[in-house]
C-alpha positions in Angstrom: 0.0 0.0 0.0 1.4 3.3 -1.0 0.6 6.8 0.2 -2.3 8.2 -1.8 -0.7 9.5 -5.0 -2.3 11.8 -7.6 -1.7 11.1 -11.2 -0.4 14.5 -12.2 -0.7 15.5 -15.9 1.6 18.1 -17.4 -0.5 21.0 -18.5 0.5 22.2 -21.9 2.0 25.7 -22.2 -0.5 28.3 -23.5 -0.2 28.9 -27.2 1.5 32.0 -28.4 -0.8 34.8 -29.7 -1.1 34.9 -33.4 0.3 38.4 -33.4 3.7 37.1 -32.2 6.2 37.9 -35.0 7.4 34.8 -36.8 11.2 34.3 -36.6 12.9 33.7 -39.9 13.5 30.0 -40.7 17.2 30.5 -40.7 17.0 31.7 -37.0 15.1 28.7 -35.8 16.2 27.9 -32.2 18.7 25.1 -31.8 18.2 22.4 -29.2 19.5 23.6 -25.8 22.7 22.3 -24.4 22.7 19.6 -21.8 22.6 20.7 -18.2 25.7 20.5 -16.1 26.2 17.9 -13.3 25.2 20.3 -10.5 21.9 21.1 -12.2 21.2 17.4 -12.9 21.8 16.6 -9.2 19.5 19.4 -8.1 16.6 18.1 -10.3 17.3 14.6 -9.0 16.0 15.8 -5.6 12.8 17.3 -7.0 9.3 15.9 -7.4 8.5 13.4 -10.2 6.6 15.9 -12.3 9.6 18.4 -12.3 12.0 15.5 -13.0 9.9 14.3 -16.0 10.0 17.7 -17.6 13.7 18.2 -16.9 14.8 14.8 -18.0 12.6 14.9 -21.1 14.4 18.1 -22.1 17.8 16.4 -21.4 16.8 13.5 -23.6 15.7 15.9 -26.4 19.0 17.7 -26.1 20.8 14.4 -26.6 18.6 11.4 -27.6 21.6 9.1 -27.1 22.0 10.1 -23.4 21.3 6.9 -21.5 21.2 8.6 -18.1 18.4 11.0 -19.3 16.5 8.1 -20.8 16.5 6.0 -17.6 15.7 8.9 -15.3 12.9 10.0 -17.6 11.4 6.5 -17.5 11.6 6.5 -13.7 9.9 9.8 -13.3 7.1 8.8 -15.7 6.6 5.6 -13.8 6.3 7.5 -10.5 3.6 9.7 -12.2 1.6 6.6 -13.2 2.4 7.0 -16.9 3.5 3.4 -17.2 3.2 3.0 -21.0 5.3 6.1 -21.6 7.8 4.9 -19.0 8.2 1.7 -20.8 8.7 3.5 -24.1 11.4 5.7 -22.6 13.3 2.7 -21.1 13.0 0.8 -24.4 14.4 3.8 -26.3 17.4 3.7 -24.1 17.9 0.0 -24.5 17.9 0.5 -28.3 20.9 2.7 -27.8 22.6 0.6 -25.1 21.3 -2.9 -25.1 23.3 -3.9 -22.0 22.2 -0.9 -19.9 21.2 -2.7 -16.6 19.4 0.4 -15.2 17.3 0.7 -18.4 16.5 -3.0 -18.3 15.4 -2.7 -14.7 13.2 0.3 -15.5 11.6 -1.5 -18.4 10.8 -4.4 -16.1 9.3 -2.1 -13.4 7.2 -0.3 -16.0 5.7 -3.5 -17.3 5.0 -4.8 -13.8 3.4 -1.5 -12.8 1.1 -1.6 -15.8 0.0 -5.1 -15.0 1.8 -6.7 -18.0 4.8 -8.2 -16.3 5.2 -10.9 -19.0 6.6 -8.3 -21.3 9.3 -7.3 -18.7 10.5 -10.8 -17.8 13.1 -11.0 -20.7 14.6 -7.6 -19.8 14.8 -8.5 -16.1 16.4 -11.9 -16.9 18.9 -10.1 -19.1 19.7 -7.6 -16.3 20.2 -10.6 -13.9 22.7 -12.2 -16.2 24.6 -8.9 -16.8 24.7 -8.1 -13.0 24.9 -11.5 -11.2 25.8 -9.8 -7.9 23.0 -7.3 -7.9 19.9 -8.3 -5.9 17.5 -5.9 -7.7 17.0 -7.9 -10.9 16.2 -11.0 -8.8 13.8 -9.1 -6.6 11.9 -7.7 -9.5 11.9 -11.0 -11.3 10.2 -12.5 -8.3 7.5 -9.9 -8.7 7.2 -10.5 -12.4 7.1 -14.3 -12.1 4.5 -14.0 -9.4 2.3 -11.8 -11.6 2.5 -14.3 -14.4 1.7 -17.2 -12.0 5.2 -18.8 -12.0 5.2 -19.2 -8.3 8.2 -21.6 -8.1 10.3 -19.3 -10.2 9.3 -16.4 -8.0 10.4 -18.2 -4.9 13.7 -19.1 -6.4 14.4 -15.6 -7.5 13.6 -14.1 -4.1 15.7 -16.8 -2.4 18.7 -15.9 -4.6 18.1 -12.2 -3.9 18.2 -12.8 -0.2 21.4 -14.7 -0.5 23.0 -11.7 -2.1 21.3 -9.2 0.3 20.2 -10.9 3.5 17.0 -9.5 5.2 16.7 -6.9 2.5 13.4 -5.1 3.3 12.5 -4.6 -0.4 12.8 -8.3 -1.2 10.9 -9.3 1.9 8.2 -6.9 1.1 7.8 -8.2 -2.4 7.6 -11.7 -1.1 5.0 -10.6 1.4 2.8 -8.8 -1.1 2.8 -11.9 -3.3 1.7 -14.0 -0.3 -1.0 -11.4 0.5 -2.4 -11.6 -3.0 -2.6 -15.4 -2.6 -4.6 -15.0 0.6 -1.8 -15.8 3.1 -2.1 -12.7 5.1 -0.5 -14.2 8.2 2.6 -15.2 6.2 2.7 -11.8 4.6 2.5 -10.1 8.0 5.5 -12.0 9.3 7.6 -11.0 6.3 6.5 -7.4 6.5 7.4 -7.2 10.2 10.9 -8.4 9.4 11.1 -5.9 6.6 9.7 -3.0 8.7 12.3 -3.7 11.4 15.1 -2.9 9.1 16.6 0.6 9.3 16.5 0.7 5.5 12.7 0.1 5.4 10.9 2.5 3.2 7.6 4.3 3.8 5.9 1.9 1.4 7.1 -1.2 3.4 5.5 0.2 6.6 2.3 1.1 4.8 2.2 -2.4 3.3 2.4 -3.8 6.8 -0.5 -1.5 7.9 -2.4 -2.8 4.9 -2.0 -6.4 5.8 -2.8 -5.8 9.4 -6.0 -3.9 8.5 -7.1 -6.7 6.1 -6.8 -9.1 9.1 -9.0 -6.9 11.3 -6.0 -5.6 13.3 -7.3 -2.1 12.8 -5.8 -0.5 16.0 -2.2 -1.4 15.1 -2.9 -0.5 11.4 -4.2 2.9 12.4 -1.2 3.5 14.6 1.2 2.8 11.8 -0.7 4.9 9.3 -1.0 7.9 11.5 2.8 7.8 12.1 3.5 7.8 8.4 0.8 9.9 6.7 -1.0 13.3 7.1 -4.3 13.0 8.9 -6.5 13.2 5.7 -4.5 10.6 3.9 -4.5 8.3 6.9 -8.3 8.7 7.2 -8.8 7.8 3.5 -6.5 4.7 3.8 -8.3 3.6 6.9 -11.7 3.9 5.2 -10.5 1.8 2.4 -9.1 -0.8 4.8 -12.4 -1.0 6.6 -14.3 -1.6 3.3 -11.8 -4.3 2.3 -11.9 -6.0 5.7 -15.6 -6.6 5.2 -14.9 -8.7 2.1 -14.1 -11.9 3.9 -13.8 -13.8 0.7 -11.1 -11.4 -0.5 -12.9 -10.8 -3.8 -11.0 -8.5 -6.1 -7.7 -8.9 -4.2 -5.0 -8.6 -6.7 -1.4 -7.6 -6.8 -2.5 -4.3 -8.4 -5.2 -3.5 -5.9 -2.9 -4.2 -2.9 0.1 -2.4 -4.3 -1.4 0.6 -6.0 -3.7 1.6 -3.1 
């Protein structure tokens, strides 16, 4: 369960008035130069919408810039524009077929849009290119789980934990897979281990609150949410949990519904 996120759309700039003088064709503006390292680092700390605009401009300035392509894909994915994120990652891979970061972003985008099957090959390639990196294995576990390859998912997560023991992201991915399969108690145990890590993210802690709430442990779920979210967001999440807890059969419980909330 993530904090409530709004899908922000980039508002087009207003059109220039027709009375604006037309520049001669010979004076057509040239693409801007790429930003320096300090400017890039500054935008890396900004919100996803600002980053999507900035990195889109950087890619336009140099379509062969793999860093711009990967960071644009990441920003678009965070905005919920999953198809565009996949396109940006794929364009980078066309330039650098062995770019591990681009392969990971392509996998993430396809997972996020609910079409993990199309990201499996990219993630397997990233795994082979970076055999000591736990991230491709963790994401492969998610992708395999989404396409109902449970044994392969378990093997991928086991390998990821061998590389990075007690990694909270890996544990959380395993937990959410168990939650979608109806094993909320098993998911809770994994998420408690993940949340105990000093590296646990906000999403991990919210996923724990989600699983607790779905089991009727509303008091503990509320305590966790109110520590992590503003009052209005916590109220909305708690209202959603109460509605889901009434569904004893778990109808409609999917990876997307649990993760995207």
